[in-house]
C-alpha positions in Angstrom: 0.0 0.0 0.0 2.0 3.0 -1.2 1.4 6.3 0.4 0.7 9.4 -1.7 2.5 12.5 -0.4 0.5 15.7 -0.5 1.9 18.2 -3.0 0.8 21.4 -1.2 3.0 23.2 1.3 2.4 22.2 4.9 0.8 24.7 7.4 3.2 25.8 10.2 3.4 23.0 12.7 1.2 20.7 10.6 2.2 18.4 7.8 0.0 16.2 5.7 2.2 13.2 4.9 0.0 10.7 3.2 -3.5 9.8 1.9 -4.6 6.2 2.2 -7.6 3.9 2.2 -8.4 0.7 4.1 -11.2 -1.5 5.4 -12.0 -1.0 9.1 -14.9 -2.6 10.9 -16.1 -3.9 7.5 -16.3 -0.4 6.0 -14.1 1.1 3.3 -12.5 4.3 4.6 -10.3 6.9 2.9 -8.1 8.9 5.2 -5.3 11.4 5.4 -2.3 11.1 7.8 -1.0 14.3 9.4 2.0 15.0 11.6 1.2 17.8 14.1 4.0 19.6 16.0 2.4 21.6 18.8 4.4 23.9 21.1 3.0 23.8 24.6 3.6 26.6 27.2 5.4 26.2 30.4 4.0 27.5 33.7 5.1 31.1 32.9 3.4 31.0 29.4 6.7 30.7 27.5 7.3 28.0 24.9 8.1 25.0 27.0 7.7 21.8 25.0 7.4 20.6 21.4 4.8 17.8 21.2 4.3 15.5 18.3 0.9 13.9 17.3 0.2 11.5 14.5 -3.3 12.0 13.2 -5.5 9.8 11.0 -8.4 11.8 9.6 -11.2 10.4 7.5 -11.9 11.9 4.1 -13.9 13.9 3.3 -13.4 15.8 6.6 -16.4 16.1 8.9 -16.0 19.1 11.3 -18.4 17.4 13.7 -17.1 13.9 13.3 -15.8 12.3 16.6 -12.1 12.3 17.4 -10.3 9.9 19.7 -7.1 11.3 21.4 -5.1 8.3 22.4 -2.0 8.0 24.7 -0.1 5.4 26.6 1.2 5.6 30.1 4.4 5.0 32.0 4.5 7.8 32.9 7.2 8.3 30.2 5.8 6.2 27.5 5.2 7.2 23.9 2.0 6.1 22.2 3.6 3.5 20.0 1.6 0.7 21.7 -1.8 2.1 20.9 -0.5 3.5 17.6 0.5 0.1 16.3 -2.1 -1.8 18.3 -5.3 0.1 17.3 -4.0 2.2 14.3 -4.4 1.2 10.7 -1.3 -1.0 10.7 -0.3 -3.5 13.4 2.6 -6.0 13.9 2.0 -9.2 12.1 2.7 -11.3 15.1 0.5 -9.4 17.5 -1.8 -12.3 18.0 1.0 -14.8 18.9 1.8 -15.6 22.6 5.3 -16.5 21.4 6.1 -13.7 18.9 9.4 -13.3 17.1 11.9 -11.6 19.4 14.4 -10.7 16.6 14.0 -9.1 13.2 12.6 -9.2 10.6 9.3 -7.8 11.9 6.4 -7.0 9.6 3.2 -4.9 9.6 -0.2 -6.0 8.4 -3.5 -4.1 7.9 -5.5 -3.8 11.1 -9.2 -4.4 10.2 -10.1 -3.7 13.9 -8.8 -0.1 13.8 -11.8 2.1 14.8 -11.1 4.6 12.0 -14.6 3.8 10.6 -16.3 5.5 13.6 -13.8 8.2 14.6 -10.6 10.1 13.6 -7.6 9.0 15.6 -4.9 11.2 17.1 -1.9 9.4 18.8 -0.1 11.7 21.2 3.5 11.3 22.4 3.7 13.5 25.6 6.8 15.7 26.2 9.9 13.6 26.7 8.6 10.6 24.7 8.6 9.6 21.1 9.8 12.7 19.1 8.3 15.1 21.6 10.8 17.2 23.7 10.8 19.7 26.5 12.7 22.7 25.2 15.1 23.0 28.2 16.1 21.0 31.2 14.8 23.8 33.5 11.3 23.4 32.1 11.0 19.6 32.6 9.3 20.1 36.0 6.5 22.0 34.2 5.5 18.8 32.3 6.7 15.8 34.3 4.0 15.6 36.9 0.3 14.6 37.2 -1.3 18.0 37.1 1.4 19.6 34.9 1.1 16.8 32.3 -2.7 16.8 32.3 -2.9 20.6 31.9 -0.5 20.4 29.0 -2.5 17.6 27.3 -5.8 19.6 27.7 -4.2 22.5 25.9 -2.7 20.2 23.2 -6.2 18.7 22.5 -7.6 22.3 22.3 -4.9 23.4 19.9 -5.2 20.4 17.7 -8.9 20.9 17.5 -8.4 24.6 16.5 -5.9 23.7 13.8 -8.0 21.1 12.3 -11.3 23.0 12.6 -12.7 20.5 15.0 -13.8 22.6 17.9 -17.3 21.3 17.5 -16.4 17.6 17.2 -17.2 15.0 19.8 -14.0 14.3 21.7 -12.9 11.1 23.4 -9.8 10.6 25.6 -8.3 7.1 25.4 -5.6 6.4 28.0 -3.8 3.1 28.7 -2.1 2.2 32.0 -0.9 5.4 33.6 -2.6 7.1 30.6 -5.9 6.2 32.4 -4.8 8.6 35.2 -3.9 11.2 32.6 -7.3 10.9 31.0 -9.1 11.1 34.4 -7.2 14.2 35.4 -7.6 15.8 32.0 -11.3 15.3 32.2 -11.4 17.1 35.5 -9.1 19.9 34.3 -10.8 20.3 30.9 -12.9 23.2 32.2 -9.9 24.9 33.8 -10.5 27.4 36.5 -8.6 29.8 38.8 -7.5 27.1 41.2 -7.0 24.4 38.6 -5.1 25.4 35.4 -5.2 29.1 36.1 -7.3 29.8 33.0 -10.7 29.0 31.5 -9.9 26.1 29.2 -13.5 25.3 28.2 -12.6 22.0 26.6 -15.7 19.8 26.5 -15.1 16.0 26.5 -17.8 13.5 25.4 -16.2 10.2 26.5 -13.2 8.7 28.3 -11.9 5.2 27.4 -9.6 3.5 29.8 -7.4 0.4 28.9 -5.3 -1.6 31.4 -6.2 1.1 33.8 -4.5 1.9 37.1 -6.6 4.5 38.9 -5.6 3.8 42.4 -1.8 3.1 42.6 -2.1 2.3 46.3 -4.0 -1.0 45.3 -1.4 -2.4 43.0 2.1 -3.7 43.5 3.7 -5.1 46.6 2.2 -2.4 48.9 -1.4 -2.9 47.9 -2.4 -3.9 51.4 -5.3 -6.3 52.2 -7.6 -4.6 49.7 -4.9 -5.0 47.0 -4.6 -8.7 47.7 -8.4 -9.1 47.6 -8.8 -7.2 44.3 -5.9 -9.1 42.7 -7.3 -12.5 43.5 -9.7 -12.8 40.5 -6.7 -12.1 38.1 -4.6 -14.8 39.9 -7.5 -17.2 39.5 -7.9 -16.4 35.8 -4.2 -17.0 35.3 -4.4 -20.4 37.0 -7.4 -21.3 34.9 -5.7 -20.4 31.7 -2.6 -22.5 32.5 -4.7 -25.4 33.8 -3.1 -25.3 37.3 -6.4 -25.9 39.2 -7.0 -29.0 41.3 -10.4 -29.3 39.6 -11.2 -27.7 36.2 -14.2 -25.3 36.4 -16.7 -25.1 33.6 -15.4 -21.9 32.2 -13.3 -18.8 32.9 -16.3 -16.6 33.8 -17.6 -18.9 36.5 -14.2 -19.3 38.0 -13.5 -15.6 38.1 -16.9 -15.0 39.6 -16.2 -17.5 42.4 -12.9 -15.7 43.1 -14.6 -12.3 43.2 -17.2 -13.5 45.6 -14.6 -15.2 47.9 -12.3 -12.1 47.7 -15.1 -9.8 48.8 -16.2 -12.1 51.6 -14.4 -14.7 53.6 -10.9 -13.8 52.1 -11.1 -10.2 53.0 -12.4 -11.0 56.5 -9.5 -13.4 57.0 -7.0 -10.8 55.8 -8.5 -8.3 58.2 -8.1 -10.6 61.1 -4.4 -10.8 60.5 -2.5 -12.7 63.2 -5.7 -13.1 65.1 -7.0 -15.7 62.6 -7.4 -19.0 64.3 -5.6 -22.1 63.0 -8.7 -23.9 61.6 -9.8 -20.8 59.7 -6.3 -20.2 58.4 -6.1 -23.7 56.9 -9.6 -23.4 55.4 -8.5 -20.2 53.7 -5.4 -21.8 52.3 -7.4 -24.7 51.0 -9.9 -22.4 49.3 -7.1 -20.3 47.8 -5.5 -23.5 46.5 -8.8 -24.3 44.7 -8.8 -20.8 43.1 -5.2 -20.3 42.3 -3.5 -23.7 42.1 -0.9 -22.7 44.7 -0.6 -25.4 47.4 -1.9 -24.7 50.9 1.6 -25.0 52.5 3.0 -22.4 50.1 0.1 -20.1 50.8 0.5 -20.4 54.5 4.2 -19.7 54.2 3.2 -16.5 52.5 0.7 -15.6 55.2 -2.2 -16.2 52.8 -1.0 -13.2 50.8 0.6 -13.5 47.4 1.6 -10.4 45.4 1.1 -10.7 41.7 4.9 -10.9 41.3 5.3 -13.7 43.8 2.4 -15.6 42.1 4.0 -15.1 38.7 7.1 -17.0 39.9 5.1 -19.7 41.7 2.2 -20.7 39.5 4.4 -22.6 37.0 7.4 -23.1 39.1 7.2 -26.9 38.9 7.6 -26.6 35.2 10.5 -24.2 35.6 8.6 -21.3 34.1 7.4 -17.8 35.0 4.3 -16.0 33.7 4.2 -12.4 32.6 2.8 -9.7 34.9 1.7 -7.5 31.9 0.0 -10.5 30.4 0.1 -13.8 32.3 -0.6 -15.9 29.2 3.0 -15.2 28.2 5.7 -17.6 29.6 9.5 -17.7 29.8 11.9 -20.0 31.7 12.7 -19.1 35.3 16.3 -20.1 34.7 18.5 -17.4 33.4 16.1 -14.5 34.0 17.5 -11.0 34.7 16.4 -8.6 37.4 14.6 -5.9 35.4 10.8 -5.8 36.0 10.1 -4.7 32.4 12.8 -6.1 30.1 12.7 -9.5 31.9 8.9 -9.7 32.2 7.8 -12.7 30.0 5.1 -10.5 28.3 6.9 -7.2 27.8 10.2 -9.0 27.0 8.5 -10.8 24.1 6.1 -8.4 22.5 8.2 -5.2 23.0 10.8 -6.0 20.2 8.2 -5.9 17.4 6.5 -2.7 18.5 9.8 -0.9 19.2 11.4 -2.3 16.1 8.5 -1.3 13.7 7.4 2.2 14.8 10.3 4.2 13.2 10.4 2.2 10.0 6.6 2.5 9.7 6.7 6.3 10.2 9.7 6.6 7.8 9.1 4.1 5.1 5.3 4.0 4.9 4.4 7.5 5.9 7.4 9.4 4.8 8.1 11.0 8.2 11.8 11.7 8.4 13.2 12.8 11.8 16.9 13.1 12.8 16.1 12.6 16.5 15.8 9.3 18.4 12.3 8.0 18.9 12.0 7.3 22.7 9.6 4.5 23.4 9.7 4.6 27.2 11.9 6.9 29.3 12.2 5.3 32.7 15.1 7.3 34.1 14.5 10.7 32.4 10.8 10.9 33.0 9.2 8.1 35.0 11.5 8.2 38.0 11.2 12.0 38.2 7.4 12.1 37.9 5.8 14.5 40.4 2.6 12.9 41.9 2.2 15.8 44.2 4.3 14.3 47.0 7.7 14.6 45.4 9.4 13.0 42.5 8.7 9.3 42.0 6.4 9.0 45.1 3.1 7.5 44.1 0.1 8.9 46.0 -2.7 7.1 47.8 -5.2 9.0 45.6 -8.1 7.3 43.8 -8.1 9.1 40.4 -11.6 7.8 39.7 -12.7 10.7 41.9 -11.4 13.0 39.2 -13.7 11.3 36.8 -16.6 11.7 39.2 -15.9 15.5 39.4 -15.8 15.8 35.6 -19.0 13.8 35.2 -20.8 15.9 37.8 -19.9 19.0 35.7 -20.5 17.5 32.4 -23.7 15.5 32.1 -22.8 14.4 28.6 -19.5 12.7 29.6 -19.5 8.9 29.6 -16.9 6.3 30.6 -15.8 3.0 29.1 -13.2 0.9 31.0 -11.5 -2.1 29.5 -9.5 -4.6 31.5 -7.8 -7.9 30.8 -8.4 -11.0 32.9 -4.7 -11.8 32.6 -3.3 -8.4 33.6 -1.4 -8.7 36.9 0.0 -5.1 36.7 -3.4 -3.5 36.7 -5.8 -6.1 37.9 -9.4 -5.8 36.8 -10.5 -6.1 40.4 -8.5 -3.0 41.4 -10.1 -0.9 38.7 -13.6 -2.1 39.7 -12.9 -1.3 43.3 -11.6 2.2 42.4 -14.6 3.0 40.3 -17.0 1.7 42.9 -15.5 4.1 45.6 -15.7 7.4 43.7 -19.4 8.2 43.6 -19.6 8.0 39.8 -22.9 8.1 38.0 -23.1 4.3 37.3 -25.6 4.8 34.5 -22.8 6.4 32.4 -20.1 3.8 33.2 -19.4 0.7 31.1 -17.0 -2.0 32.4 -15.6 -4.7 30.0 -13.2 -7.5 30.8 -11.5 -9.4 28.0 -9.4 -12.6 27.7 -6.3 -10.4 27.4 -3.5 -8.8 29.4 -2.6 -5.2 29.9 -3.2 -4.5 26.2 -6.6 -5.7 25.1 -5.7 -5.3 21.5 -3.1 -8.2 21.7 -4.9 -11.3 20.4 -7.4 -11.5 17.6 -10.4 -12.4 19.7 -9.8 -9.8 22.4 -9.0 -7.1 19.9 -12.1 -7.8 17.9 -14.3 -7.8 21.0 -12.7 -4.6 22.3 -13.0 -2.8 18.9 -16.7 -3.8 18.7 -17.4 -2.5 22.2 -15.5 0.7 21.4 -17.4 1.3 18.2 -20.7 0.8 20.0 -19.6 3.2 22.8 -18.6 6.0 20.4 -21.8 5.6 18.3 -24.0 5.6 21.4 -22.3 8.7 22.9 -22.4 10.6 19.6 -26.0 9.6 18.6 -27.8 12.4 20.5 -25.7 15.0 18.8 -26.8 14.0 15.3 
């Protein structure tokens, strides 16, 4: 599929790089590809960062047509995951649980791309991809929860002005930490004297969360008793997938439902009792957890009935000498020879990262004609992530539940709706933790959709999960936009 470069001169900061056509959701779609370079102000109003967006806009242009603004997380991650996961082209091996980990990598058309229902804008926040903060002194103006969300609100507004889309329905799609970004953006979209310091007036129609972490206090090794309870359904789903259960349940749904019920009842009560739990009850809990997770009662007792996702990932297939991935527990690598890095050595990230990272630059250059001299930064852990300001100092995650930001935004904006997508096999952002966070934020439940797929952190990996997620996304966009037409 050869791209046709536009002959006309580009507008300042905006370049049309190609026109194309494809079949998405069963519909033939003609579209234009744009590279937008938007300068964002620092806290003093001076030029502070150069932000790059890759836009796919349907032809002919519809000023009122919906637009999805998509970004990944980290913080410190570029949007290459969503760009190559839900964009018009995707890695050929994206459906494999044992993808090639060395070149050559190839791209194929992505029929599940939602370009048939909305234009797509993939945003690389400052410090990621080709986006850069203009000086080291200004990095603190962008590397933080509120700073970043304010900058992204202004980026969406500027993109809309440039493209004549002020009146278009707007959707924010955030994955992983990007879910926090989307939630805070929704709250800050109106602006205000105590918020962004200006009247932003950006109206949002919908927020879509993928692999969402809205309460960092519930995930990881310090999740506490609630964290252990909300992670249990994901541990159970993983054990079901790998057939580690002492008795096979009828299906995944019934097994996860049993784990959810136990987690919210007897398990949470046992955890609350702590060292006061009597011996008979302790053994009964260990036996029930064994039935749900496949981990033997003696091992569970040795771990005080509390298994972090990381410990479970090491234990569930230990007798086979294998470790499951935290980002997607369907992926497996040998325990022997593993390194210490939580991302590079994760069986999921370690296997699917090479194709995404290896294809993004060649796709932009060879298929879209986008030539850049700078390095494309996929994820910046040291330069951005470790220095992120959550409001309590660099790199210190808060106890906040960012679902409350969504509740504030939905109170102000009666037209704002939420769709949240989780994976049963996501041990980094367990579906139960998201459900708990949303249930404790006083959201208008009539405007909230929760979906869980047989996927990991990225619901667009795997043909069945991607198709199901894409269908739900299309239905969500159409339903939200319908009253406007």
